[in-house]
C-alpha positions as CSV (number, residue, x, y, z in Angstrom):
1,M,0.0,-0.1,0.0
2,D,1.5,3.4,-0.9
3,N,2.0,6.2,1.5
4,E,-0.8,8.4,0.0
5,T,-3.3,5.6,0.7
6,V,-2.0,5.0,4.2
7,K,-2.4,8.7,5.0
8,R,-6.0,8.8,3.5
9,V,-6.9,5.6,5.7
10,F,-5.4,7.3,8.7
11,N,-7.2,10.6,8.3
12,A,-10.7,8.9,7.5
13,A,-10.2,6.8,10.7
14,D,-9.1,9.5,12.9
15,K,-12.6,10.9,13.7
16,D,-11.7,13.4,16.3
17,Q,-8.8,14.6,14.1
18,N,-6.3,14.6,17.0
19,G,-3.5,12.8,15.2
20,L,-3.9,9.7,17.2
21,L,-6.0,6.5,16.7
22,S,-8.0,5.2,19.5
23,R,-8.6,1.6,19.9
24,R,-11.9,1.8,18.0
25,E,-10.4,4.2,15.3
26,F,-7.6,1.8,14.8
27,G,-10.1,-1.1,14.2
28,Y,-11.8,1.1,11.6
29,A,-8.4,1.9,10.0
30,V,-7.7,-1.8,9.7
31,S,-11.0,-2.4,8.0
32,L,-10.4,0.6,5.6
33,A,-6.8,-0.7,4.8
34,A,-8.2,-4.1,4.1
35,K,-10.6,-2.8,1.7
36,A,-8.1,-0.6,0.0
37,K,-5.9,-3.6,-0.5
38,V,-8.6,-5.5,-2.1
39,K,-9.5,-2.6,-4.4
40,E,-5.7,-2.1,-5.2
41,N,-5.5,-5.7,-6.3
42,A,-8.8,-6.0,-8.2
43,P,-8.6,-6.9,-12.0
44,D,-11.1,-4.0,-12.9
45,K,-8.6,-1.2,-12.7
46,N,-10.8,1.5,-14.4
47,G,-13.9,0.6,-12.2
48,D,-16.3,0.1,-15.2
49,G,-17.6,-3.2,-14.0
50,N,-16.0,-5.2,-16.8
51,V,-12.4,-6.6,-17.3
52,S,-10.7,-5.9,-20.6
53,L,-8.1,-8.0,-22.1
54,R,-5.4,-5.5,-20.9
55,E,-6.7,-5.6,-17.4
56,F,-6.9,-9.4,-17.4
57,N,-3.4,-9.6,-18.6
58,A,-2.1,-7.3,-16.0
59,F,-4.0,-9.3,-13.4
60,V,-2.5,-12.7,-14.7
61,N,0.8,-10.7,-14.5
62,G,3.0,-13.0,-16.5
63,R,1.9,-16.4,-14.9
64,L,0.9,-17.5,-18.5
65,D,2.2,-16.7,-21.8
66,N,0.3,-14.0,-23.8
67,D,-1.1,-16.5,-26.3
68,T,-2.6,-18.7,-23.5
69,V,-4.1,-15.5,-21.9
70,K,-5.7,-14.3,-25.1
71,R,-7.2,-17.8,-25.7
72,I,-8.6,-18.0,-22.3
73,F,-10.0,-14.5,-22.5
74,N,-11.7,-15.3,-25.7
75,A,-13.0,-18.6,-24.5
76,A,-14.6,-17.0,-21.4
77,D,-16.0,-13.9,-23.3
78,N,-19.3,-15.5,-24.1
79,D,-21.0,-12.6,-25.5
80,Q,-17.9,-11.6,-27.4
81,D,-17.9,-7.9,-26.6
82,G,-14.3,-7.7,-25.6
83,Q,-14.9,-7.4,-21.9
84,L,-15.5,-10.1,-19.2
85,S,-18.4,-9.6,-17.0
86,R,-18.0,-11.0,-13.2
87,R,-19.5,-14.3,-14.4
88,E,-17.1,-14.5,-17.4
89,F,-14.1,-13.6,-15.4
90,T,-14.9,-16.2,-12.9
91,Y,-14.9,-18.7,-15.6
92,A,-11.6,-17.3,-17.1
93,M,-10.0,-17.7,-13.8
94,R,-11.1,-21.4,-13.7
95,L,-9.5,-21.7,-17.2
96,G,-6.4,-19.9,-16.0
97,M,-5.8,-21.9,-13.1
98,K,-6.2,-25.3,-15.2
99,A,-3.8,-23.9,-17.7
100,Y,-1.3,-22.7,-15.1
101,R,-1.4,-26.1,-13.3
102,S,-1.1,-28.0,-16.6
103,Q,1.9,-25.5,-17.7
104,N,3.7,-25.9,-14.5
105,S,3.2,-29.8,-14.2
106,E,4.4,-30.8,-17.5
107,A,5.0,-28.4,-20.3
108,S,2.8,-30.5,-22.5
109,G,0.4,-27.9,-23.5
110,N,-1.8,-25.3,-21.8
111,C,-4.9,-27.5,-20.8
112,S,-5.4,-30.8,-19.5
113,G,-8.0,-33.4,-20.5
114,E,-11.2,-31.8,-21.8
115,C,-9.7,-28.5,-23.3
116,S,-10.1,-28.0,-26.8
117,E,-7.5,-26.5,-29.2
118,D,-8.7,-22.9,-28.4
119,G,-8.1,-23.5,-24.6
120,S,-11.7,-23.8,-23.6
121,D,-13.4,-26.4,-21.6
122,E,-16.2,-27.2,-23.8
123,R,-18.1,-29.4,-21.3
124,E,-18.1,-26.9,-18.5
125,R,-19.1,-24.1,-20.8
126,N,-21.9,-25.9,-22.0
127,E,-22.9,-26.7,-18.5
128,N,-22.7,-23.1,-17.5
129,R,-24.9,-22.1,-20.5
130,E,-27.5,-24.7,-19.7
131,Q,-27.7,-23.4,-16.0
132,L,-27.8,-19.8,-17.3
133,R,-30.7,-20.7,-19.7
134,E,-32.6,-22.6,-16.8
135,K,-32.2,-19.6,-14.6
136,L,-33.4,-17.3,-17.2
137,G,-36.2,-19.5,-18.2
138,E,-37.3,-19.6,-14.3
139,R,-37.1,-15.8,-14.2
140,I,-39.2,-15.5,-17.4
141,R,-41.8,-17.8,-15.9
142,E,-41.7,-16.0,-12.6
143,R,-42.5,-12.7,-14.3
144,I,-45.2,-14.1,-16.2
145,R,-46.8,-15.4,-13.0
146,E,-46.4,-12.1,-11.4
147,R,-48.1,-10.3,-14.2
148,M,-50.9,-12.8,-14.2
149,R,-51.4,-12.2,-10.4
150,H,-51.2,-8.4,-11.0
151,R,-53.9,-8.7,-13.6
152,Q,-56.1,-10.8,-11.5
153,R,-55.8,-8.3,-8.6
154,Q,-56.6,-5.5,-11.2
155,D,-59.7,-7.5,-12.6
156,K,-60.9,-7.9,-8.9
157,S,-60.5,-4.3,-8.1
158,D,-62.3,-3.2,-11.3
159,A,-65.2,-5.4,-10.7
């Protein structure tokens, strides 16, 4: 954590501005410092809610070669918008961990077992898509039920 961040955490925690931290203020400072550290290490550096290829590459920080990073990014980018959502990022990290383990156990390729040539785990991707479809279908059915209940209430109130 850089000095500027430490100063901001200290000043924010020093509620009575006396230049000293009480036990309670210190606890608050520790909490703020932990949050700052998490934010500092977050992959979404620009805070737009998505992770670009550049941000993903910086987050991986040389643990995998650039070609593997690009393949993982493209495999995880389901909507092909050039950005990873939180769900896509989680999937990319799973793929990255598999590739990293495989790369470090035996330099026999970047994926093990069920990975295809482009570095994607097709079975897992299909399972994730199916789960997403099921959730989406359930949300749509629930909205239809809500609308029907709403219409029934309106019909009763109109009668």
